[in-house]
C-alpha positions in Angstrom: 136.6 -74.2 88.1 140.4 -73.8 87.9 142.6 -76.0 89.9 146.1 -76.1 91.4 148.5 -79.0 91.1 150.7 -78.9 94.2 153.8 -81.0 94.5 156.2 -81.3 97.4 159.5 -83.0 96.4 162.8 -84.2 97.8 165.1 -84.9 94.9 167.4 -87.9 95.6 168.9 -88.2 92.1 169.4 -84.7 90.4 170.4 -86.1 87.0 167.3 -88.3 86.6 165.0 -85.7 88.1 166.4 -83.2 85.6 165.1 -85.4 82.8 161.7 -85.6 84.5 161.6 -81.8 84.7 162.6 -81.4 81.1 159.7 -83.7 79.9 157.1 -82.7 82.5 157.0 -79.0 81.6 155.7 -79.6 78.0 153.3 -82.3 79.2 151.8 -79.9 81.7 151.6 -77.0 79.2 149.9 -79.3 76.7 147.0 -79.7 79.2 146.7 -75.9 79.9 148.9 -75.9 82.9 151.0 -72.9 83.8 153.6 -72.7 86.6 152.9 -70.4 89.5 155.9 -71.5 91.7 158.8 -73.8 91.0 161.5 -74.4 93.5 161.2 -70.8 94.9 161.9 -69.7 98.5 159.4 -71.0 101.1 158.7 -71.2 104.8 157.5 -74.6 106.2 155.1 -73.8 108.9 153.6 -77.3 109.5 154.2 -80.9 108.4 157.1 -82.6 106.6 159.4 -80.2 104.8 160.4 -80.9 101.2 163.0 -78.7 99.7 161.3 -78.4 96.3 157.7 -77.1 95.9 155.9 -76.7 92.6 152.5 -75.2 92.0 150.8 -75.2 88.6 147.4 -73.8 87.6 145.1 -75.7 85.3 141.8 -74.8 83.7 140.1 -77.5 85.8 140.6 -80.3 88.2 139.8 -82.7 85.3 142.5 -81.1 83.1 145.1 -81.6 85.8 144.1 -85.2 86.3 144.1 -85.8 82.5 147.6 -84.4 82.4 148.8 -86.7 85.2 147.3 -89.7 83.4 148.6 -88.7 80.0 151.3 -90.8 78.2 153.6 -87.8 78.0 153.5 -87.0 81.7 153.8 -90.7 82.7 156.9 -90.9 80.5 158.3 -88.0 82.4 157.3 -89.5 85.7 159.3 -92.6 85.0 162.4 -90.5 85.5 161.1 -89.1 88.8 160.3 -92.5 90.3 163.4 -93.6 92.2 164.9 -90.2 91.9 162.6 -88.4 94.3 160.2 -88.6 97.2 157.0 -86.7 96.4 153.5 -85.8 97.4 151.2 -84.5 94.7 147.7 -83.2 94.9 145.2 -81.3 92.8 142.7 -78.9 94.5 140.1 -76.7 93.0 140.4 -73.0 93.4 137.5 -71.4 95.2 136.8 -68.3 93.1 
């Protein structure tokens, strides 16, 4: 079953986070992930608002988790740590 990777982010160091974004895109693509939304307009209806929201579609929940655990994504994530406050989840799509 396909899955969505959903991230809510507040960037605190744009330069370091830019390096994360540069490296994360190829890591996500290597695991079959495609971006559906990245930093687009949004309306926060409930909960904590984060100014950057990213949604990527993966072939499966397992593929998304493999991506997160991969060396390439972890190398990218090293640039986001300390440069952002984030929440990240993966949820299967009910089709």
